[in-house]
C-alpha positions as CSV (number, residue, x, y, z in Angstrom):
1,M,-0.1,0.1,0.0
2,V,2.9,2.4,0.8
3,S,4.6,1.9,-2.6
4,Q,1.4,2.6,-4.7
5,I,1.4,6.3,-3.7
6,Y,4.7,7.4,-2.8
7,N,6.8,9.9,-4.8
8,E,9.7,12.2,-4.1
9,R,7.5,15.4,-4.8
10,Q,4.6,14.7,-2.8
11,R,3.1,17.4,-0.5
12,Y,1.3,15.2,1.9
13,I,2.7,12.2,3.9
14,I,1.5,8.8,3.5
15,P,-0.9,8.3,6.4
16,T,-0.7,4.5,6.2
17,S,3.0,4.5,6.5
18,D,4.3,3.7,10.1
19,W,6.0,7.1,10.6
20,G,3.1,9.0,9.1
21,F,0.4,7.2,11.0
22,K,2.0,7.9,14.3
23,R,2.9,11.5,13.4
24,L,-1.0,12.1,12.6
25,F,-2.5,10.2,15.4
26,G,0.1,9.4,17.9
27,S,1.9,12.7,18.6
28,E,1.0,15.4,21.3
29,I,0.8,18.2,18.7
30,N,-1.9,16.3,16.9
31,K,-3.9,15.1,20.0
32,G,-6.9,17.1,18.9
33,L,-6.8,15.1,15.5
34,L,-6.8,11.7,17.4
35,I,-9.8,12.9,19.7
36,G,-11.7,14.0,16.6
37,L,-11.2,10.7,14.8
38,L,-12.1,8.7,17.9
39,N,-15.4,10.6,18.4
40,K,-16.2,9.8,14.8
41,I,-15.7,6.1,15.3
42,I,-16.5,5.4,18.9
43,D,-20.3,6.1,19.3
44,D,-21.0,5.2,22.9
45,R,-19.4,8.1,24.5
46,V,-17.7,11.5,23.8
47,I,-14.0,11.8,24.4
48,E,-13.1,15.3,25.5
49,D,-9.5,14.8,26.3
50,L,-6.9,12.1,26.4
51,E,-3.4,11.3,27.6
52,Y,-0.8,9.5,25.6
53,L,0.7,6.5,27.3
54,D,3.9,4.7,26.9
55,R,3.4,2.5,23.8
56,D,5.5,-0.2,25.3
57,V,3.5,-2.5,27.6
58,M,4.9,-5.1,30.0
59,V,2.5,-8.2,30.4
60,P,3.2,-9.7,33.9
61,V,2.1,-13.2,33.0
62,G,4.5,-16.2,32.8
63,S,7.7,-14.8,31.3
64,V,7.4,-11.0,31.2
65,R,6.6,-9.9,27.7
66,R,6.8,-6.5,26.1
67,M,4.4,-5.3,23.4
68,S,4.5,-2.2,21.5
69,F,1.3,-0.4,20.3
70,D,1.2,2.2,17.4
71,V,-0.9,4.6,19.6
72,Y,-1.9,3.9,23.2
73,C,-3.8,6.5,25.2
74,K,-6.1,6.9,28.3
75,C,-9.3,9.0,28.3
76,T,-10.5,11.2,31.1
77,D,-13.0,8.5,32.3
78,G,-10.1,6.0,32.7
79,S,-10.8,4.0,29.6
80,R,-8.0,3.0,27.4
81,V,-7.7,3.2,23.6
82,I,-5.3,1.2,21.4
83,V,-5.1,2.4,17.7
84,E,-3.3,0.2,15.2
85,M,-2.5,0.6,11.6
86,Q,-2.0,-2.8,9.9
87,N,-1.1,-2.6,6.2
88,Y,-0.5,-6.4,6.0
89,A,-3.0,-7.7,8.6
90,K,-4.1,-11.4,8.3
91,T,-6.8,-13.3,10.0
92,S,-4.2,-13.9,12.9
93,F,-4.5,-10.2,13.8
94,I,-7.8,-11.0,15.3
95,D,-5.9,-13.0,17.9
96,R,-3.2,-10.4,18.3
97,A,-5.9,-7.7,18.9
98,L,-7.3,-9.9,21.8
99,V,-3.8,-10.2,23.2
100,Y,-3.3,-6.3,22.9
101,T,-6.6,-5.5,24.8
102,S,-5.8,-8.2,27.3
103,A,-2.4,-6.8,28.0
104,S,-3.9,-3.4,28.7
105,I,-6.3,-4.8,31.2
106,L,-3.7,-6.9,32.9
107,E,-1.6,-3.8,33.2
108,N,-4.3,-1.5,34.7
109,Y,-7.0,-3.6,36.5
110,T,-7.6,-3.1,40.1
111,Y,-8.6,-5.7,42.8
112,T,-10.1,-4.9,46.3
113,R,-11.8,-7.2,48.7
114,S,-14.9,-4.9,48.7
115,Q,-15.2,-4.3,45.0
116,D,-13.5,-7.5,43.7
117,Y,-12.0,-6.9,40.2
118,H,-12.5,-3.5,38.5
119,V,-11.6,-3.3,34.9
120,Q,-11.5,-0.1,32.7
121,K,-13.1,-0.3,29.3
122,T,-10.5,-0.9,26.6
123,Y,-11.1,-0.1,23.0
124,L,-9.0,-1.3,20.0
125,I,-9.2,0.6,16.8
126,A,-7.7,-1.3,13.9
127,I,-7.3,0.4,10.6
128,T,-6.3,-2.3,8.1
129,G,-5.0,-2.3,4.4
130,E,-6.5,-5.8,4.1
131,K,-9.8,-7.5,4.7
132,I,-9.8,-9.2,8.1
133,F,-13.5,-10.4,7.7
134,P,-14.0,-11.1,4.0
135,K,-17.4,-12.7,4.6
136,V,-18.7,-9.7,6.4
137,K,-19.9,-7.1,3.9
138,H,-20.4,-4.1,6.0
139,A,-17.7,-1.8,7.6
140,P,-16.6,-1.1,10.2
141,V,-16.8,-4.5,12.1
142,R,-17.5,-4.0,15.9
143,L,-16.8,-6.9,18.3
144,A,-17.8,-7.2,21.9
145,L,-18.9,-10.2,24.2
146,C,-22.3,-11.0,23.0
147,D,-25.1,-13.7,23.7
148,M,-25.2,-15.7,20.5
149,D,-28.1,-18.0,21.6
150,S,-30.8,-15.3,21.8
151,E,-32.9,-14.5,18.8
152,K,-31.2,-11.1,18.6
153,T,-27.5,-10.8,19.5
154,T,-27.2,-9.0,22.8
155,V,-24.0,-7.3,24.0
156,L,-23.4,-8.8,27.6
157,N,-20.1,-7.1,28.3
158,D,-18.5,-4.1,26.4
159,K,-15.4,-3.8,28.6
160,I,-13.5,-4.9,25.5
161,L,-14.7,-3.4,22.2
162,H,-12.8,-4.0,19.0
163,I,-13.5,-1.8,15.9
164,F,-12.0,-2.9,12.6
165,I,-11.9,-0.4,9.8
166,E,-11.1,-2.4,6.7
167,L,-10.0,0.1,4.1
168,P,-10.6,-2.2,1.0
169,K,-14.2,-2.4,1.9
170,F,-14.6,1.3,1.2
171,A,-14.8,1.1,-2.7
172,D,-15.5,4.7,-3.2
173,T,-13.0,6.8,-5.2
174,L,-12.6,10.6,-5.0
175,D,-15.0,11.1,-7.8
176,D,-17.7,9.1,-5.9
177,L,-17.7,11.4,-2.9
178,R,-20.0,14.2,-2.2
179,S,-20.1,16.6,0.6
180,D,-22.8,14.6,2.5
181,S,-21.0,11.3,2.0
182,P,-20.4,9.3,5.2
183,F,-17.3,10.4,7.2
184,L,-15.7,7.0,7.1
185,S,-16.0,6.8,3.2
186,K,-14.1,10.1,3.0
187,F,-11.6,9.0,5.7
188,A,-10.9,5.7,3.8
189,V,-10.3,7.5,0.5
190,A,-7.9,10.0,2.3
191,M,-6.0,7.2,4.0
192,K,-5.6,5.3,0.7
193,T,-4.8,8.3,-1.5
194,M,-3.8,11.4,0.3
195,A,-0.1,11.5,-0.8
196,S,-1.3,11.6,-4.4
197,Y,-2.9,15.1,-4.0
198,D,-1.2,18.4,-4.7
199,E,-4.0,20.0,-2.4
200,R,-6.8,19.0,-0.3
201,P,-9.8,18.0,-2.4
202,S,-12.7,20.3,-1.7
203,V,-15.0,17.3,-0.9
204,M,-12.8,16.6,2.1
205,D,-14.6,19.4,4.0
206,D,-15.3,17.7,7.4
207,D,-13.4,19.6,10.0
208,M,-11.5,16.5,11.1
209,L,-10.3,15.8,7.6
210,V,-9.3,19.4,7.0
211,R,-7.1,19.2,10.2
212,M,-5.8,15.9,9.0
213,F,-4.6,17.3,5.7
214,D,-3.1,20.3,7.5
215,A,-1.1,18.0,9.8
216,A,0.0,15.9,7.0
217,D,1.4,18.8,4.9
218,L,5.1,18.3,4.4
219,Q,5.6,21.9,3.6
220,G,5.1,22.8,7.2
221,Y,7.6,20.2,8.5
222,K,11.0,21.0,9.9
223,K,13.9,19.6,7.7
224,H,14.7,16.9,10.3
225,D,11.1,15.7,10.3
226,Q,11.2,15.5,6.5
227,H,14.4,13.6,6.6
228,N,13.0,11.1,9.2
229,Y,9.7,10.7,7.2
230,K,11.5,9.9,4.0
231,K,14.0,7.6,5.7
232,S,11.2,5.7,7.4
233,V,9.2,5.4,4.2
234,M,12.1,4.2,2.1
235,N,12.8,1.5,4.8
236,E,9.2,0.3,4.3
237,F,9.8,0.3,0.6
238,E,12.7,-2.1,1.2
239,Y,10.5,-4.3,3.4
240,E,7.8,-4.5,0.8
241,E,10.2,-5.5,-2.0
242,T,11.7,-8.1,0.3
243,L,8.2,-9.4,0.9
244,K,7.4,-9.5,-2.8
245,E,10.7,-11.3,-3.5
246,Y,10.4,-13.9,-0.9
247,R,6.7,-14.5,-1.4
248,Q,7.3,-15.4,-5.0
249,E,10.1,-17.7,-4.0
250,G,7.8,-19.3,-1.5
251,L,5.0,-19.7,-4.0
252,E,7.4,-21.2,-6.6
253,E,8.8,-23.6,-4.0
254,G,5.2,-24.7,-2.9
255,R,4.2,-25.3,-6.6
256,A,7.3,-27.4,-7.0
257,E,6.6,-29.5,-3.9
258,G,3.0,-29.8,-4.9
259,R,3.9,-31.1,-8.4
260,A,6.3,-33.6,-6.8
261,E,3.5,-34.8,-4.6
262,G,1.2,-35.0,-7.7
263,K,-2.0,-34.6,-5.4
264,A,-4.3,-31.6,-4.6
265,E,-3.4,-32.1,-0.9
266,G,0.3,-32.2,-1.8
267,R,0.0,-28.9,-3.6
268,A,-1.8,-27.3,-0.7
269,E,0.7,-28.5,1.8
270,G,3.6,-27.5,-0.4
271,L,2.2,-24.0,-0.7
272,A,1.5,-23.7,3.0
273,E,5.1,-24.9,3.8
274,G,6.5,-22.5,1.1
275,S,4.6,-19.6,2.8
276,E,6.0,-20.4,6.2
277,A,9.5,-20.8,4.7
278,T,9.0,-17.4,2.9
279,C,8.1,-15.7,6.2
280,R,11.0,-17.1,7.9
281,K,13.4,-15.9,5.2
282,I,11.8,-12.5,5.5
283,A,12.2,-12.4,9.3
284,V,15.9,-13.3,9.0
285,K,16.6,-10.6,6.5
286,M,14.7,-8.0,8.7
287,R,16.5,-9.0,11.8
288,Q,19.8,-8.6,9.9
289,D,18.6,-5.0,9.1
290,G,18.1,-4.3,12.8
291,V,14.2,-4.3,12.5
292,S,12.5,-4.7,15.9
293,T,10.8,-8.1,16.7
294,D,7.4,-6.4,16.9
295,T,7.8,-4.9,13.5
296,I,8.8,-8.3,12.0
297,A,5.8,-10.0,13.5
298,R,3.5,-7.4,12.1
299,Y,5.0,-7.9,8.6
300,T,5.3,-11.7,8.6
301,G,2.6,-12.9,11.0
302,L,5.2,-15.0,12.8
303,K,5.1,-15.4,16.6
304,Q,7.7,-13.2,18.4
305,E,9.2,-16.3,20.2
306,D,9.7,-17.9,16.8
307,I,11.4,-14.8,15.4
308,A,13.7,-14.6,18.5
309,S,14.9,-18.1,17.8
310,L,15.9,-17.4,14.1
């Protein structure tokens, strides 16, 4: 997704890039932008202010584990919000989302004899460059603890709420948008195409989107910020090209093994093994380049403990 819209003369940053996303939604200078976005997405309360928290969270279960979130914040009512941008998210990201919210709860719950356990509400907002729920047609997808046996699904506990905004499900192009188009449709187009514009399209007239374009304007950045942005995006380019190269190798290896088996199940097994081998090759390359384990897990889908053993 990054490589489709990057160019050297762009005016606006790529909002789906790692650096760009954290700049727009994870920095103190743009806190109002994050609050505006959350109030457009979260519909069960109004967020008036929030505090950014350390993105690295320690999970005190078994061997102590460290997790790193893209954006992690606390609202004035004590609820926590995790915001993640996942360009290469697969179905395994659903499990990772559960681990992320569980980690936040484990770090912040309280226990007293009189009140027993007290858990603050935790939201996870996931903006994904791939479809996580391909069989579900609507967007966004909201997950909470529900009663599935009743005639009408009922939310039993909303202490964990996951909201998945799958960008590919928003098929509108800029030409399809109107001033009264739904906010998320405009937001999805902006996230996918912002860096290709020379100026903000007039249809992007929502206050939150106007602020988003202003915050993404490279013309207002200091030189060291422009340099850091370019360096980060070029690193992502390298990862994408590495992914493409190794995925192709893995696909060819899987096909060869499948042909050798001469059976449909042999082809499927060969492809699966080739895919796993591909991910491991990518992980080794990224480790050699000094990429963090959390980032490698995000790009390859491998478990962090498996990456550490490579």
